[in-house]
C-alpha positions as MATLAB code, in Angstrom:
seq = 'MADRQEKKQLLLRISGKLYDQLAAWAEDDFRSVNGQIEYLLTQCVKERKKTGHYTPKEEE';
ca = [
    -128.581    0.058   30.885;
    -131.516    2.257   31.880;
    -134.450    0.768   33.733;
    -137.382    0.435   31.302;
    -139.841    1.315   34.088;
    -138.174    4.701   34.590;
    -140.501    7.559   33.653;
    -139.257    9.612   30.732;
    -140.006   13.283   30.299;
    -141.423   14.467   27.014;
    -142.158   17.970   25.850;
    -145.489   17.934   24.030;
    -146.966   20.886   22.197;
    -150.679   20.696   21.469;
    -153.335   23.240   20.648;
    -155.243   24.939   23.431;
    -158.469   23.410   22.138;
    -157.064   19.865   22.245;
    -155.650   20.475   25.718;
    -159.046   21.646   26.959;
    -160.712   18.552   25.491;
    -158.129   16.251   27.085;
    -158.445   18.076   30.413;
    -162.239   17.632   30.408;
    -161.892   13.947   29.490;
    -159.241   13.453   32.188;
    -161.509   15.048   34.769;
    -164.346   12.703   33.766;
    -161.991    9.739   34.248;
    -160.516   11.125   37.520;
    -157.033   11.430   35.994;
    -154.532   14.221   35.489;
    -154.030   15.431   31.931;
    -150.625   13.725   31.940;
    -152.195   10.511   33.236;
    -154.905   10.673   30.584;
    -152.383   11.120   27.778;
    -150.305    8.209   29.108;
    -153.436    6.048   29.396;
    -154.556    6.855   25.839;
    -151.112    6.199   24.386;
    -150.903    2.892   26.255;
    -154.291    1.833   24.859;
    -153.200    2.755   21.314;
    -149.974    0.758   21.639;
    -151.888   -2.272   22.967;
    -154.345   -2.045   20.051;
    -151.494   -1.756   17.562;
    -149.769   -4.836   19.021;
    -153.039   -6.769   18.951;
    -154.224   -5.861   15.457;
    -151.182   -4.499   13.679;
    -153.152   -1.343   12.881;
    -152.950    2.141   14.358;
    -156.725    2.419   14.539;
    -159.506   -0.155   14.680;
    -160.762   -1.273   11.314;
    -163.967    0.439   10.278;
    -167.006   -1.672    9.610;
    -168.074   -1.617    5.988;
];
């Protein structure tokens, strides 16, 4: 059985504009683009587990 902590490779295709935005955000947070994407995905998964929703509920 594979170790769950093993890093998996994933080919991701995104627009140049989105990449540039992620790169700028990553630089602000002192992360690589890969690190920023992993961080953001981790935060989304934690939020989903906590609330059962993909995004926070909007205030009405």
